[in-house]
N, C-alpha and C positions, 0 to 999 in steps of 0.2 A: 230923386233917383230911386228906382225900384230895387229892392233886394230880393235875392232868390228865396224860394220857400225853405230851402235847407238852412240858410242863414237865419231866417226868422224863427225857425223851430228850435234851433240849438240854443241852450241857455248860455248867457255870457259867462266867460271864465272869471272866477273871483280874482280880485287883486292880490298879488303876492308882495311880500311874504305874509303867510298866515301861521298863527300859532294855535295848536290844539292841546288842551290840558285834559288831565284825567277827569272823567265825568264827576260833577259835584255829588251825584247820588252815590257813586262808588266811594268817593273820598269820605263823605259823611258816614256811610254805613261801616266802612272798615275802621275809621277812627273811633266811632261809638262802640263797635264790637271789641276793640282793644280795651277801651275804658271799662266796658261791662265785664270783661274777663279779669281785669287786673285791679280795679279800684278797691274791692273788699280785702285784698290780700294783706296790706299793712295793718288794717284793723284786726283781722283774724290772727296775724302774727303776734300782736300785742296781747290779745285775749288768751291765746294758747301758750304764751311765753315761748315762742319759737326761738331757736338759736340765732336766727338772723334778726337783727334789730329792725323794728318797723320803719325807722327813719332811713336806714340804708336800703331797705326794700323799696320805699317810696321814691328815693333818688334813682335807683336802678330802673324802676318802672317809668319814671319821668324821662329818663334817657331813651328808653325803648319807644316811648311815645314820640319823641323828637325824631328818632331814626325812621319810624313809620311815616311821620309827616313829611320827612325829607324824600322818602321813596315815592310818596304820593304827589310830590311837587314836580314830577317829571312832565316835560312838555315836548311836543313834536313841532318843529319849525319847518315849514315848507317854503322854499324860495324858488326862483326861476332856475337856479343852478343845481339844487339838490334838496335832500331831506336830512334833518338832524334831530337827534334825541338829546335834550339838554336838561340841566338842573340849575336852580338859582345858585348864585355865587356863595351863599352861606352854607351850602351843602358841602361837607368835606370830600376831598378826592377819594377817600377810602370808601365812601358810600355811592359815589357817582359811577354810573355805567353808561355814560353817554357815548354816542357815536355819530358820525356823519358820512353821507355818501353823495357823490355827484350822480345826477340822473344818468349820465353816460356810463357809469360803472355798473349799473344794475342790469342784469341779464334775464332774471326770472323772479317770480314770486312763488315759492314752493310751500305747499301745505305739509304740515307734520301733525300727527295725532298726539294728543296728550294722554297721560295716564288715566285721566277721568273720561276719556272718550271724546273730548272736544278737538277742535282743529285750531292750530296756530299757523302763522305764515312767516316765512323768512325771505328777506331779500337775498338773492344770490348775486355775487359780483364776479367780474371777470377774473379777479385774483383768487377766487375760490372761497371768499369769506361768506358767512351767513349772518345776517343781522335781523333780529326779531322785529316784525312790524307791530308797533304798539296798538293794542286792540281794545283798550278800555278808555279811549279818549272820547270826549263829547264831540259830536260832529264826525263820527267815524265814516259815514257814507260819503261825506264831502272829502275827507282825507283820501279814501281809496279812489274816488273819482279823479282827484288831482294826480295821484300816482299813475292811474291809467292814462291820463292826458299827457303826462311828462315822460312816461316810459314806453307807452304803446302796449303794455301788458294788460290782458283782459282781466279785470277785477270783478266781473259780474257776479261770480259765485262767492266772493269774499264776504263773510258775515262776521259780526262781533263774536268774541269768544263766549260772552255771557249776555243774556238778554236783560233788559231793565227789570222785568218782573222777578227775576231771580234775586236781585239786590233788594227789591221791595219786600220780598218774603224775609230775607235775612235781616233787613232793617226792622221789620215787625217783631221778629224773634229777639233781636237785640234789645228793643225797647222793653219787652217782657222780662228779659234777663236783668235790665237795669232796675226794674221794679223789685225783682227778687234781691238784687244787690242792696237796694235801699233798705229793705226789711232786714237783711243780714247785717248791715252796718249799724242800723238802729238797735238790733238785738245785741250786737257786740258791745256797743257803747252803754246801753242801759242795763242789760241783764247780765252779760258776761257769762263765764263758765263757773260752775261750782268748784270750790277748792278741793 
């Protein structure tokens, strides 16, 4: 049986549900950046005899790392009936900002400018709610294509908030900072500060 040329040109719709996670590049960069900013602090607290005990500082920074990892474990789940932002069960309710919308509830995708001059997009609903479209997921183009297919909203101009090259630059600078951290920790452990 012959198919029409329009059917043969259109790509097949992906099987649902699909899960989109935050890009591995973004997760790695932000986690390493946190480590680079914080790992020398307990060593410096010990050498400088800071009023905060180094062990307490290390525990607080460890809890901060867990909170950051929890935030970066966000995932977007697209089904035939709607879209959902969810977190793993181990993430406490206090840190969760998940939401879900049925496709039939969504009326528009509205751009808003950020303080840094970028654009973010919000789903607007019939009830007047606004839900942020996650923009740092791997497969973002596929995600917005599914949104367009399911809602009929034109997503042609929707682009990710940050391009991969921005995170590659940040990752490179973070690796340089980690080298400086290594020197700082080595100095703190071997030389210390004069009395």
